[in-house]
N, C-alpha and C positions, 0 to 999 in steps of 0.2 A: 812314939818313944822307942828307941832301938835297945833291946836287951841283950844282944849278942847271939841269941839263939833264934834261928829262923823257924818260925812256926809255919806249918803248911798253909798255904793260901787257898781259901775256898772260894771258888767262883760260883756265884749263885745266879741262876737265870730265872727271871720273873716274867710272867705274862700278865695279862689284864687282871686286875683285882678290883672287884666291884664293891663300892662302899656307898652308904646312904648319903654321905656328905659331898659326893662328887658333883661337880657342876656339869651343865649340859655341854660345855665346850670340851671338858676332859673326857666325857664318856663317848666311846666309839659308837658310831651309828649302826644299829642292828637292822639288817636287811630283812624285810618281811617277804615271805613267799606269796605270790599272788595266787589266790585260789582259782582252780580251774572250774569251768562250768561243765555241767553234765553232758552237754552236746559234744564236748571235745573228747569224751571217752565213751560215747554211745556205742553199744555193742553191735548194732545193726550196720547195714551197708549204705546208709543214707548220707546225703551231702547236706551241709548246713551253711547258710549264708546270713549276713547281717547279724552276727553274734548269736546265732541260733534261732532267730526269728523266722527264717525261711527254711523249710524242710522239704527236700526232694529226694527222688531215687538217685542211684549212682549213675545210671544210664540216662542222660538227658539230651542226647543228640536228636532224637525224633521230636522232642518238645520244641527245640529251636526251629526245626523244620515246620512245625505247626505255626509257630509265630511268624516265620517268614512268609508262608503262604497266605495267611490272613492279612498281614500288613501290606504285602505287595499287591494282592488282588484288590483290597479295599482302597489302597492309595491310588492305584491306576483308575479305579472307578471315580473317586472324588476329583482326580486331576483332569481326566479327559472326557468323562461322560456327564458328570453333574452340572458343569457350566452350561452345556447345551440343553440338558433336560430342564434345568431351573428357568432358563430364559424362554423356552418353547412350550413347556408343559406347566409346571408349578414349582415354586421354591420349596414345597414340602418334601420333595424327593430327597434332596441332600440332607434335610433335617432328619427325616425318618432313618435314612441310612446311617447318619452319624450316631443317632441314639442306639441303633442296633449294634453298630461297631463298638461303641463304648461298653455296652452291656456284655457283648461277647468277650471282650478282652478282660473285663472285670471278673467274670465267672471263670475264665481260663486261669487267670493268675490266682484266684481264690482256691480253686481245686488243686492247682499245682504246688502252691507254696505252703499249704496247711498240713497239719498232722491228720492223717486219714483215720486215726483211731488206734494207734499202736498200743499194745498192751505191754506193761513193764515186765521184765523178766524177774523170776524169783531170786531172792537173795540166797546165799548159801544156807542160812538157817532155815528159810522156808522150803528150799529144795530138800534138805535133810529131813524136815518134818513130813513132807509128802512121801518121801521114800519109806519112812517108818510106818506111815499109815498104810501104804501099799503092801509092805511086808506083813503087817499085822492082819490085813484083810485076806491075804493069800494063804496064810497059815504056814506051818513048817515045811521046809523044802528038803527033799531027799535025793538020792541018786536017780537020775533020769527024770527029775521033776522039770516040767516046762511051765513057766509062769504064764498066766492068761494075759491077753492083751490089756493094756492099761486104758480102761474106759470107765466112765461113770454114767449112770442113767438118771435123768431128771424128768419130771412130768410137767409139760407145758400145755395148758388148755386141753388136757386129756390125752395128749400125744406124747409118747415116750421118745425122748431125744438123748442121744449118746454124746457125752463130752469126751473128747479125745485128749490124750496126754501129749504134750509137745516136748520132745527130748532136747530141743535146742533151748527153749525158754524155761523149761522145767516147771511148767504149769499145766493144769487142766484147762483147756481153752473154754471160754464161755460159749453158749449157744450161738451159732451162726459165725463164729470166729474161725479163722484159718491162718496158716503160716504161709507168708509170701516167700518163695525161694529166691527171688531176685533182690528183695530188700532185707531178707533174713529177719523178719519181724512177724509176730502174731498180730493180726489186725482184726479189730472188732467189727462185726457185720461185714466181713470181707466180700466185696463184689468181684473185683478182678484187678489186675495190674495193668494200667493203661500207659503204654509208652508215649502216646500222643500228648498226654498232659504231664508226663514225666513223674508220675507218682502212683501209689496204690489208690484205689477207690474203695473207701470204707464208710463207716458210720458217720464220721465227722465231715466228709467232703462229698458224699454222694449227691446231695441235692445240688451242689454247685456244679458238679460234673454233668448232671442231667440238664440243668438250665443252660449250661454251656453248649452242649450238642443240640439242644432244642433251638436256642437262639441262633446258633451257627447255621442251622437248617434254614431258618427264615432269612438270615442275611444272604446266604448263598442263592436262594431262590429269588430274593429281591434284586441282587446284583445281576443275576443271569437274565431276568425278565426285562430289566430296564436297559441293559446293554443291548439286547436285541431290539428293543424299542428305539434306542438311539440310532442303531444302524439302519433300521427301516425308515425312520424319518429322514435321515440324510440321503438314503438311496432314492427316496421320492423326489428330492430336490436336485441332486447332482449325479445320480446313478450309483450302482452298487460298488463298482471299483473305485470310484472317486471317494465314496464314503469310507471305504477301508483305508485309502491313502490318507484321508484327513484325520482318521482316528485309528492308527494301527494297534494301539493298546487294547482296543475292544476285542480284537481277535484272540489275544492271549487270555483275556478275562473270560471269554466264552468257552475256550478250551478247558481252562482250569475249573470253572464252575460246572461244566457239563460232566467231567469225569469224577468230580468230588461230590456232586449233589446226591447221587444215588446211594453211596455208602453212608453219607451223613444222615440223610432222611431215613434210610433203613435202620441205622443205629438208633436214631431217635424213636422210631416206631417200636423197636424191640424193647428199649428201656421203658417206654410208656406202658407196654404190656406187663413188664416186670413190676412196675410201680402199682399198676391197677390190681395185681394179684399179690402184692407184698412179697416178692421173691427177690433173690439176688442172682446175678449171672452164674455164680459158683453153684448155687442150688439148682438152677434150671439145667445147667450142663450135666450135673451128676444125677438129675432126676430124683432129688431127695424126697419130693412130695408127689411123685407120680403114682397113679393108681396101679401101675404094673408091679409095684413092690408089695401090694396087698390091698385088699378091699377096704380095710380100715385106715389106710394111710392117707393123711390129708395135711394141709399146711396149717400149723397151729398159730402162725403169726398173722394170718389174714383176718381182717375185720368183717369180711363177708360182703362188702360192696365196694364199688370203684371209688366213690368220692371219699369215703373214710380212709381207704388205703392211701390215696393220693395225699390227703391232708396229713396223715401220719408220717409219710416220707418227706414231704416238702415243707410242712408248716410246724412240725413238732419242735420241741426245745432241742437246742444243739448241746450235746454233752461236752464238758470240759476235757482238755487234754490230760492224760494220765501219766505222762512220762516226765513232766517238769524239765524240759530240755535246757532251759536257761537258768536253772537253779545252780547253786554253788556246791561243789563237793566238800563235805565236811572233813577236815584233817583228822588223822588217827590220833595224834597227840596234840594237846593244847599248846599254843604258843606262849612264850614268856610275856607276862603282863607289862604294860608300859605306863609309867606315871604321867601325870599331867604336865610336870615340869620338864619332860623330855628325857629323864634318866630312867634306866631300866630298873625295875624292882628286883631286889636280891633276897635270897632266903635269909632268915635271921641268923643262922649259924654260918658265918663266913670264914674262909681260910685267910688268916692274917699272918704277916711276917714282919719282924722288927730287926733292924740292924743297930747295934750299939757297941760302945767300947767295952773291951774285956781284957782279961789277962793275956799277955803275950801277943798283943796286936788285935786284929779284927776277928770277931767271932759271930756266929749266926745263932740266933735263938728263934725257934719255930714253935708256934702254938700247935697243940694236937690237931690232927686232921679230923674234920667232921664230915659226916655223910652229906652229900649234895642231894638236892631234890631231884627226883627222876625226870621232872619236866624241864630241867635246866641242862642245856648242852654246853660242851666246852667252847663252842664258837661264840656263845652269847654271854656266858658268865665268867669265862676265864678258866685256865687250867690250874691244877695244884702246882705250887712252885716246886721245881726239881733242882736239886743241888748236886753238883759233880765236884769231887775233890781232885785237885791237881797237885802233884808234888813239886 
């Protein structure tokens, strides 16, 4: 109805208003953020594959070289030497070689793809608590005060062992643990970082590493011995040059095995010595339990005999991983709840607006604004209606 006097026209802009009676077709779809897994924000320098199931070091080029050498040498042996040896000597030769090859590859992949025993870093609260403990133990500081080195001492089987503080992980490392500079992680019972397997060697994969190099030594000696046997048997029939022409791959196998067998067998012998004395490579290089450090210095982790030490290193229970790399990161703020009928739940105090007839044309009546829940964002529950007056 026109009254002759033009009232100012109010243009009201409304966004999404959430009500309990809205149908699933009328309610906009709320996009849920997909939670990240912990391996995606892992602070170390490791690489993860298969959604965090495989964990390796960042530098894996030498690991692929190891794979190529084993696969090529074994493949040439099974393709060119085994048929002749199986028909002229015994079919057990390719069978034994196949078992050794499968075992070697299994131990290599197990040592390369598993968590070596990475220790989780301290949370900000834990790091602050450790700092408070260190400050309380050191006493008041004054001008010219120099804090002592951050170490703690524990007694293990009568031997005093120092626990060093890691400034990267913000923790006091457990006994026999060390920080790997290449992977940027503290590793429990750290032995060494092995580029040939593309991973650190620690408490959780040391047995697989040892079984890998030990079985690889047997496989290398096995291939080297039977390749020479193959060449000798062919030479007795057709001559040496003819034997090399008939099986040219044997020459490559002999060269590869000859130059690699010494290092592999030597490495296996060294780690056999370490296992028999229950030491790590890191401890042996540093001379941690050497008698040169003192008459009373001894290895507190040794059980005293060869068999028990070997059983402890190879047959003991395997500890679980401590980093939970495939777990989900918990969000800081809870997400808005979703009802079973597909509509999003709204707080009981809602912002409502009503348009109705009034004097002098259209008028706007707004309910008083109510405080929104802190867990409700503007993108999910709608914004408060904003009115702008236009003359």
